[in-house]
N, C-alpha and C positions, 0 to 999 in steps of 0.2 A: 524542472521536475523530471526525474528519470522515468523512462518508459520501460516496463518489463514485458517482454514478449510473452505470448500465451503459453509457449512450452515451458518457460521458467516458472510461470505462475502455476501450471499444472504439476510440476515437480514439487514445488513447495506445498501445494495442497495435499498431494499423495503422502509426502513425508509426515505432515501433521495427522493425517488419517491413520497411518501406521502407528504413530505414537499413541493415539487414542485407543486403538485396538489392544496394544500392549498393556495400557493402563487398565482397561476393562478385564483382561485376562488375569492380571495380578489381583484385582479386587475380588473376582470369583474364587480364586484360591484362598484368599484370606477369609471370605465368608464360609467356605467349606470347613476350614480348620476351626473356626469359631463354633460351628455347629457340632463338630466332634467334641470340643471342650465342654459344651453345654450338656451333651449326652453323657459324657463321663462324670460330670458333676451330679447329674440326676442319679446315676448308678451308685455313686458314693453316698449320696443322701439316703437312698433306699437301704444300703448296707448298714449305715448307722442306725436306721430305724429297726432293722432286724436284730441288731445287737441289743438295742434297748428292750425289744420285746422278749428276747432270750433272758435278759436280766430280770424282767418282771416274772417270768415263769419260775426261775430259780428262787426268787423271793417267796412266791406262793408255796412252793414245796417246803421251804424252811418254816414258814408260818404254820403249815399243816402238821409238821413234826413237833413244833413247839406246842401246838394245841393238844396233840395226842399225849405228849409227855406231861404237859401241865407244869405244876410246881414241884412234882416229886421226882426230880432227876435222880437222886440217890436211891430212892425206893425202886424206881423202874430198873435201874442197873442191877440191884440186888435180885429183883424178880427175874431179870434176864439170865442171871447166873444160875438161878434155880431151874429155869426152863431149860437151860443148856444141859442139865443132868440127864435128861431123857425126853424123848418126844412125847411120851404119854404122861409125863408128870403134870399133876394138877395142883392148883393151890388149894390146900386142904383146910386152911383156916376160913371159917365161914365169913369172917369179916375182913378177908384179905383185900377185897376191893376197897372197902372203906379204909383199911390200914394203909394200903399203898396208894390210895386215891385213884384207883383204876375203875373205869366203867365197862371194860371188856374183859373176857377171859384171856388166859395166857396164850392159848392157841390163836385166838383172834388177834391178840397184840402181835404175836410172832408173825402171823401171816401179813398183818398190816405193815409191820416193819420191813418184812421181806419185800413186799410190794413197793414200799417207799424206797428201800435200798436199790431195788432193781430200777425203779424210776430214776433215782438219783444217778445210778451208773449209766443208764441210758441217756439221761440229760447231760451227764458229764461227757459221754462219748459224743453226743450231739454238739455239745458246746465246743469240744476239742475240734471236731470236724468243721464247726462253724468258724472257729478261730482260724483254722487252716485255710478254709475257703476265703475268710476275710483277708488273711495275709496274702493269699494268691491273688485276690481281687485288688488288694493294695499294690502288689507287685505289678499286676497288669495295668492298674491305673498309672503307677509311676512310669512304666514302660511307655504307655500311650502318651502320657504327659511329656516324657522325654522325646518321644517321636514327634509330637506336635511342636515342641520347642525347637527341635532340630529342623522340622519342615518350615517353621516360621523364620528361622535363621537363614535357611536356604532361600526362601522367598525374599527375605530382606536383602540377601546378597545378590539375588537375581535382579531385584529392583535397582540396587546400587549399580550393578553392572550395566543394566539397561539404560539407567540415567547417564552413566559415564559414556556408554556407546552413543546414546542419543546426542549428548552434548558434543562429543567428538565429531559425529556426523554433521550436526548442525553447524559447528565451526568450519568443518571442511566445505560443506555446501555453501555456507556464507561466503567463504573465500572464493569458491568457484563462481558463485553468483556475482560477486563484486568484480571478478576478472571479466566475466561474460558481459556484465553491464558496461564496464569500461571499454571493452572491445566493440560492443554494439554502439556505444556513444561515439567512439572514435570513427567507426565505419559510417555512422549517421552523419557526423560532421563532414567527413570526406565526401559523402554523397551529396550533401547540401552544397558544398563548395563547387563540386562538379556541375550540379544543376544550375547554380548561380552563374557559373562560367558559360554553360550552354545557353542560359537565358540571355546573358549579355551578348553572346555571339549571335543568337537568333534575333535579338532586338536590333543589333547593328546591321545584320543582313536585311531585315525587314525595312529598316529606315533607308538603307541604300537602295533597295528595290523601289521603295516609295518615291525617293528622290528621282531615280532613273525613270520611273513611270510618269511622274509629274513632268520631268524634263521632256519626255517623249511627247506628252500632250501639248507642251508649250513650244517645242521645237528646239533645234540646236542653238546654244548660246543664251537660252532663256531659263529662268528659274521660276518654279511655281510656288506660290504661298496662298492658301485658302482658294479664292476664286480668281486670282490674278496671276499673270505671268510677267516677269521682270527681266530686263536686260540692262547691264551696267556698261555704259560706253565711256571708255577712257580716251576720248578725243576732246580737245578744248574748243568750245563753241560758245557764242553768246546765247542768252536765254532764248531769244527768238529763233535763232538757227537750230538750237537743240530741239525746240518744240516741232519745227518743220521736219527735222531728221526723224523724230519719233513717228510722225504721221506717215512717213514712207512705209512703215511696218504695220500700219493700222493701229498705232498706239499714241499715247500722249505722255508728257512728263509725269513723273510719279506724284500720286496723291495719297497722303497718309491719313487714314481715317481713325485708327485706334492705336493703343499702346503695343499690342501684340504685333501689329504690322510694323510699327516703328522699331521694335526689338529685332525683327527679322532683317529689315533694311540695315540697321546699325551693325548687326553681326556680319553681314556680307561685306559692307564697306570697310569694316575693321580688317577683315581677312584680305581684301584687295589692297588696302593701304599697307599692311605688313609685308605683303608680297613685293610691293613697290620699294619699300625700304630695304628689303633683302637684295633687291636688284640694283640698289645704289641711288635711289631717288633721294633728293635733298629737300624737297618742298612738301608742303601740306597738300592734302587732297580736298578738292571742292567739287560738289555735285549739285547741279540745278534740280529743283523740284518744280511742280506746277503752281506753287503759291506765288501771288503777286497782289499789289495794290495800285496797279497801273491806272485803272479807271477812276479810283478815288483814294486819296491819301488816307492811310490808316484803316481802310476797309479791305481786309485781306480775303482773297477768294482763291478757289482752285480752278485753273483753266482745264478744259474749255467751257465747262458748264457754269462757271462763275458762282460755284457753290461756296458759301462762307466757310472759312476754316473753323471747324468746331473743336477738333482735337489739337492741342497746342504742344508742339515739340520744340518750342523756342528756347534758346539759351537764355541765361539770366540777362536782364536789361535789354532784351531784344523783343521786337524790332525797334531800332532807334533812329533810322533815317539820318545817320550822323552827318552825311555830306549833302543832304537834301535831295539826293537822286538815287536812293537805295529803295527800289520798288519790287525787287524779285527775291524769292527765298531760296537759300542754298543750305546744304549740309556740309559742315566743316570738320576735318579730322581733329584739329587741335582743340576743338570744342566737343569732342566725343560724338561727332556727327549730329549735334543738335542744330536747330534751324537758326539761320542768321540772314538779315536782309543785306543785299549787295546791289551794286549797279548792274542793271540788266545787260549792259554792253560788255561786261567782263567775260573773259573766256574761261570756262569751267568744264569739268566732266559732267555727265548727267545720267539719269536713270529713266528709262522708258517703261511704261506699264500698260498692259492690256487688261483692262478690268471688265470682266464679263458681266458683273453686276451693274456697273454704272454705264457701260457702253463706251 
């Protein structure tokens, strides 16, 4: 799993916050334009309502004229021609009203018609002005609508440009992040390798110091393992002579108590045997231990305390007392330094041990 440093995570977070702010700004512009459109729509609806009201006023005037004229269109026109002869002319026929179907005098009719005509002229002028205002409002509405459409197009283009820029920046940032992650990963692996090397060197130095420290505790020519010190004597002696030689240094022949101790002894003996082979030795290596059944055949014990041998490092089919006089235990190289019983009078190398635990 790749690890992203805090600085890279901060850059990514800032980048997404900027994108969120851009998106909010665009949404505010769209909401403002939609509000302007709704306002223009309301103005247009009010304009249509005014036009409808003006039409109703015109229809009322026409109905009033029709009511005044009634069904005598021809008669009223004739009457009007007579009235036009002079302003003082009166209808002389007593039954003129009944004849022409009029309920008013000619002067009253003329005044009424003049008022209606003036009203119609005024209404016409008002209607013309209203139409002009309507046309002006329609032009304004079209201009505003065109402006809104233009602004929406600009906003859409800005959004497209922002999206393109964002995608480009994201791609560029992604490439840079990938490069940085690869560099960091490479640097991390190099650092881990150096740390591993330092750890190995440190472990080697500590182990060497520990060996030197243990050797200093045991003395020159001795090796320490757990609570014992060991010296490996490459002089050929019988089992009895070897035990006496070890006692000169306050030690006894080696006693093997567990597998870890056996592995330690086995490793040192392999090292010594390989050195002998490099120096030209042609024979196997044999090393006496403290194991024996001298007191009782088959009852193997460790000298000098005659403690029974509990841990067995015997080779296969051993001990076998094949010649009837094999009562001492040795470690043999060609058997991977496992235990073998041999004649105690044979001359072999040997290992001395100072065991602080057993005395």
